[in-house]
C-alpha positions in Angstrom: 94.3 86.9 109.3 93.9 85.7 105.4 94.2 88.9 103.3 93.4 89.3 99.9 96.0 91.3 97.5 93.8 92.5 94.7 90.8 93.2 94.3 89.1 95.7 92.8 85.9 98.2 93.4 83.5 101.4 92.3 81.9 103.3 91.9 78.7 103.7 91.3 78.6 105.5 88.7 81.2 103.0 86.3 78.4 101.5 85.5 81.2 98.5 85.1 82.6 97.1 88.7 82.1 95.6 91.9 81.1 98.7 94.8 82.4 97.2 98.7 79.1 95.3 100.2 79.5 92.5 96.7 83.1 92.3 97.4 82.9 91.5 101.4 79.7 89.0 100.7 82.1 87.5 98.1 85.1 87.3 101.3 82.5 86.1 103.7 82.3 83.5 101.2 85.3 81.7 101.0 86.5 82.7 104.8 88.9 85.9 103.4 89.6 88.7 105.8 90.5 91.2 104.3 91.1 93.0 101.0 94.0 95.2 99.3 90.9 97.3 97.3 92.4 99.7 95.0 90.3 101.7 91.3 88.6 99.3 88.7 88.1 102.5 86.5 85.7 103.2 84.1 86.3 103.3 80.4 86.3 107.4 80.7 89.5 106.3 82.7 88.2 108.9 85.4 90.0 107.2 88.8 88.5 109.9 91.4 85.8 108.3 92.0 87.0 104.6 92.2 89.1 106.5 94.5 86.3 108.0 96.7 84.1 104.6 96.7 87.2 102.9 98.7 87.1 105.3 100.6 84.0 105.6 102.0 84.7 101.2 101.4 87.0 101.8 104.3 85.5 103.8 106.8 81.7 102.0 107.0 84.5 98.8 107.3 88.2 99.8 108.6 89.0 95.7 109.5 88.5 94.9 106.3 89.0 97.5 104.1 92.7 97.9 102.9 92.6 101.1 100.7 95.0 102.2 97.9 94.7 104.6 95.6 95.0 105.6 92.1 96.6 107.9 90.0 96.2 108.2 86.5 98.8 111.4 84.7 97.7 110.4 81.3 94.8 112.4 82.6 97.6 115.1 83.2 100.7 115.5 85.7 99.3 117.9 87.5 96.1 116.3 88.4 97.4 112.7 89.0 99.5 114.8 91.5 96.4 116.9 93.0 94.3 113.3 93.4 97.5 111.6 94.7 97.6 113.9 97.5 93.8 113.6 98.5 95.1 110.0 98.3 97.0 110.9 100.9 94.5 112.7 103.2 92.6 110.4 102.6 94.6 108.3 104.7 95.1 105.4 102.4 98.3 102.2 102.5 99.2 102.6 99.0 98.5 103.7 95.4 98.2 102.3 92.4 100.1 102.5 88.5 99.1 101.1 86.0 101.2 101.9 82.5 99.2 99.3 80.8 95.8 100.6 81.5 96.8 103.9 81.5 99.0 103.8 78.6 102.3 104.7 80.5 105.8 103.5 80.5 106.0 103.3 83.8 108.8 104.6 84.6 108.3 107.9 82.8 110.8 110.4 83.8 107.7 113.1 83.6 104.2 111.5 83.7 105.2 108.8 86.5 108.9 109.4 88.8 107.6 112.4 90.0 104.8 111.0 91.4 106.6 107.8 92.8 108.8 109.8 94.3 105.9 111.8 96.4 104.0 107.8 97.0 108.0 107.2 98.4 108.0 110.0 100.1 105.4 109.9 101.8 106.2 106.6 102.8 103.1 104.5 101.4 103.7 101.3 99.7 103.4 101.6 95.4 101.8 98.3 93.5 102.2 98.3 89.6 100.7 96.7 87.2 103.1 94.1 85.9 101.4 92.1 82.9 102.4 90.6 79.2 99.1 92.0 78.4 101.9 95.3 77.7 105.4 93.8 78.6 106.8 97.2 76.8 105.4 99.7 78.8 104.8 97.3 82.4 108.7 95.3 82.1 110.0 94.1 85.3 112.7 96.0 84.0 111.3 98.8 84.3 111.2 98.0 88.7 114.1 97.6 89.1 115.4 101.0 87.7 112.1 102.7 90.1 113.7 100.4 92.6 117.0 101.4 92.1 116.3 105.3 92.3 114.1 104.4 95.5 115.5 101.9 98.1 113.3 102.1 100.4 110.1 101.5 98.2 107.8 98.8 98.5 106.9 97.9 95.8 104.2 95.0 94.8 104.4 93.6 91.6 100.2 92.4 90.4 100.2 89.0 88.5 104.3 89.4 89.0 105.2 89.1 84.9 101.8 87.1 84.1 98.2 88.2 82.7 98.5 86.5 79.6 100.6 83.9 78.1 103.7 83.4 77.1 104.7 85.8 80.8 107.1 87.2 82.1 107.4 85.6 85.3 111.1 84.6 84.8 111.9 87.7 84.8 110.1 88.2 87.7 111.3 85.9 89.1 115.0 86.7 88.8 115.1 90.3 89.1 113.7 89.9 92.7 116.6 87.6 94.1 117.6 91.9 94.1 115.4 93.1 95.0 113.9 93.1 98.3 111.6 95.2 98.9 109.8 93.5 96.0 106.2 91.6 96.8 104.9 89.0 94.2 101.1 88.9 93.9 99.9 85.4 92.2 96.7 86.8 91.0 96.0 85.6 87.3 99.3 84.2 87.0 100.8 80.9 85.9 100.9 78.2 89.3 103.6 77.1 87.9 105.5 80.6 88.0 103.7 80.7 91.5 105.6 77.3 92.5 108.8 78.5 91.0 108.0 82.1 92.9 107.9 79.8 96.5 111.0 77.9 95.6 113.4 80.3 94.4 112.5 83.0 96.9 110.3 81.7 99.3 107.2 82.2 100.7 107.7 85.3 102.8 107.7 87.1 99.1 104.8 85.9 97.4 101.2 86.9 98.2 97.4 85.3 97.4 95.5 87.7 95.3 92.4 86.8 93.3 91.6 90.3 90.4 88.4 90.4 91.8 86.3 91.2 90.5 87.8 90.3 87.0 88.5 87.2 88.3 86.0 84.5 90.1 87.0 84.8 93.5 85.7 81.3 94.7 87.5 80.1 91.5 91.1 82.1 92.4 90.6 80.9 96.0 89.7 77.1 96.2 92.6 77.2 93.0 95.4 78.4 94.8 94.9 76.3 97.7 96.7 73.4 95.9 99.1 75.7 94.8 99.9 76.0 97.9 99.1 72.2 99.4 102.5 71.7 100.1 103.1 74.5 102.4 103.7 74.5 106.5 101.0 76.3 107.7 103.4 79.3 108.6 104.1 79.5 105.2 100.3 79.8 104.3 100.6 81.6 106.6 102.4 84.5 105.0 101.4 84.1 101.8 97.7 84.5 102.6 98.3 87.7 104.2 101.2 87.5 106.7 103.0 88.7 104.0 101.0 92.4 102.9 100.3 92.8 106.5 104.2 92.6 107.7 105.0 95.1 104.7 102.1 97.4 105.5 102.2 97.2 109.4 98.6 96.2 109.9 
């Protein structure tokens, strides 16, 4: 099973991004079976419509869409908590927090940690944007502090410290050696750092992601085939879907 671990869906009202039909077309074009999907989010930062679009896409295509919700505490802590409960009730597999986009530190004791506590209590996976485009608020040492408080929580590090240059990939890899429940998603990561992560952590700790539609899926898929070319068939299966399937119980 091939899984893209970083795709975004948008509600029609968003005015940007893609919907389920276009995402499935792109997946079919490169031969990928399923996609983790989280909100695209409009410039208004209103996240609920995208969550609803993801839920509808999952209901229509349960064998293709892996639904993750998103919450934004900058819209209000109570509102974020309510949206989180709606996501949980709707059967999401995990939640993504994006402090870089929304403007808060991902381990903030008021804005973020209460949400994380509920996510952990619900047995969901937690995804973080972890990129140099906002290194202060999304730095991996903040994620390590969260793991120390919630050691049973499976965490996906989207971009593994990349999404710009110079990146934080070395810090991510160093801290990942001490945090076995981290999975690194290589979308927008420098290929040399992807190879370093594979050599340091092993294939069971890395996941392929395209960051569709921010990056062209065909390009990202083709590039990663070169990056992964020296992996064994079993290792490729892990990176291209097996690790996500294991962590999410698919």
